[in-house]
C-alpha positions, 0 to 999 in steps of 0.5 A: 596267509595272503590271498594270491588272487587279490594281490593288487588290492594290497597296494596302499594297504596299511602295514602293521608290525607284530605288536599292531603298530603301523609301519607304513603302507604297501608300495609294491608287491613282488611275486615269484615268477615261477609260482605267482606267490607273493614273497616281498613287499616294499613298505613306504615309511617316514614322513609322507612315505618318502622312505621305502623298505622291503619286508618278506611276506612268507609269514605275513597275514591279512587282517582287518586292520592291515597287513601284519608282518612278524617283525618289529617296526624298527626292524623293517625300517632299518632293513637294507636299502634296495632300489625298488625297481621291477625286480629283485636279484638273487643277491638282493634277496639273499641280503634281505633274507640274511638281515631278517633271519638275524633279527628274530624272524620265524623259521618260514624264511628261506634263502635266495637259492631256494627261490626259482627265479628273480622276484618281480613286482606284481605290476611289472608283467606278472599276473597276480593270480599266477600265470606270467605275462608280458609287461602289459595288461590286456583290456578286453571288451565285448562288441556287438556282432549283429546279423539277421536270420530268416524266420517264419512270421506267418502264412497266407493262402488263397481260398475260392468260394461261390457267392450269389449276386443278382443281375438285372439286364434290359432285354427288348421284346415284341408282342402282337396286339389286335387292331380293328381296321374299318374301310368304307364300301367303294367301287373297288371293294363292292364286289367283295362286300356283296359276295356271300349271303345278305345276312349271316353269322361269321367268325374270324380268328387272328393268332397273336404272338409275343417274345419272352426273355429266355435265360441261359447260363454259361461258366467262363474264366475271367482271371487267374489269381496267384500268391507271391511275396516281395522283399521290403527292406527296413531298419530295426534298432537293437539294444543290448548290454555289452561288458568292458574291462576297466583297468584301475591303478591303485596306490598312492601317487598313481594315475587314474583308471583307463 
């Protein structure tokens, strides 16, 4: 049984006959466009694969040594020559089926009328996994779509508290001090000097004053403080892996991948 999901890997695979002898290598795989099942393969035979024959895949088996078909090598090499283009017409399929039914094939072979359409190469617009496509394979790749999102990174708050600090202020103050003044007796003050007893005891008193600093406190507003935010623009480098599809062309004489 052939794995329908890995048909492309059969291109270039060695084809062996029912006795284990090598016939050639797979050139192209033809699938039923309505089911996606492989039903024909072209086999390159001869020196350097210059000849190409068709063989049905109804009872073909994938083995470690290659793709085994239930026919002798000579039967495959002598099959009717049909141009290996993109499609096999119902008439060409019937011609090939008739040939192999007449050369000891198994009962699994049908007829061209039993197919639901023209056989088409797996590489000519039909996905080997089943669904039909056009004549090209779509190659896709991932691309980065980078944007931004607003997230919370932190919080800031204002907190008011009271501290005590010492201040020194120079305040000018005045005070009174006692000063003794003496004046001689003159004609101008002799009368005052002789007024009173000749000898007596007396006291004179002077009140002294001084200024002292007086401290008072008052609370006054000095400024207003608020929180605000500003936007700063910068750049960041984003590193991310992306996947891309690559298309390889397998088989002899094929080009490189894209």
